[in-house]
C-alpha positions in Angstrom: -0.1 15.7 106.6 -1.4 12.0 105.8 0.4 9.7 103.5 -1.9 7.6 101.2 -1.5 4.4 100.9 -0.7 3.2 97.3 -3.6 -0.3 96.3 -2.4 -2.1 93.7 -4.7 -2.6 90.7 -7.7 -4.7 90.2 -6.8 -6.9 87.3 -9.1 -7.6 84.4 -10.1 -10.7 83.2 -8.4 -11.4 79.7 -10.0 -13.8 77.8 -9.0 -15.3 74.4 -11.6 -14.3 71.3 -12.9 -17.8 71.6 -14.2 -17.1 75.4 -14.9 -13.8 75.3 -18.8 -14.5 75.5 -18.0 -15.8 78.9 -16.0 -13.0 80.8 -19.4 -11.3 82.1 -20.4 -14.6 83.4 -16.9 -15.6 84.7 -17.0 -12.0 86.4 -19.8 -12.5 88.5 -18.4 -16.1 89.6 -15.2 -14.6 90.5 -17.1 -11.9 92.5 -19.4 -14.5 94.3 -16.0 -16.7 94.9 -14.2 -13.9 96.6 -17.0 -12.4 98.5 -18.0 -15.6 99.9 -14.1 -16.1 100.8 -13.4 -13.0 102.2 -16.4 -12.7 104.8 -15.8 -16.6 106.0 -11.5 -15.9 106.5 -13.2 -12.0 108.0 -15.5 -13.8 110.8 -13.3 -16.3 110.7 -9.9 -14.6 112.0 -11.0 -11.3 112.9 -10.2 -9.7 110.2 -10.0 -5.6 110.4 -12.0 -3.5 107.3 -7.9 -3.2 105.5 -7.7 -6.8 105.9 -10.5 -8.0 105.0 -10.0 -5.6 101.7 -6.3 -6.6 101.3 -7.7 -10.4 100.7 -10.4 -9.4 98.5 -8.5 -7.5 96.9 -5.6 -10.0 96.4 -8.1 -13.1 95.5 -9.2 -11.2 93.0 -5.8 -10.3 91.3 -4.7 -14.0 91.7 -7.3 -16.1 90.4 -8.0 -13.2 87.2 -4.4 -14.1 86.6 -4.5 -17.8 86.5 -7.6 -18.0 84.5 -6.0 -15.5 82.0 -2.9 -17.3 82.0 -4.8 -20.5 82.5 -6.6 -19.5 79.0 -4.1 -17.6 76.4 -2.6 -21.3 74.9 -6.1 -22.1 74.2 -6.4 -19.6 71.5 -6.1 -19.9 67.7 -4.0 -17.1 67.6 -1.5 -18.8 69.6 -1.7 -22.4 68.3 
């Protein structure tokens, strides 16, 4: 019997309604950025597949969280 490793879910980008139309574009850009950074780290640090996946997940979640929190005060509802 093996134990299943719990993975943190990927955060979604939650932009204020004023920026909603940019969600798809920003998500596409983030995918490219995360892929490039993960690939470079994997090559230079010789990461295992699991380590690369963890890095990819951490980068994605960190970047989406930062963007979401940074734009939150710019919402009309928060003013």
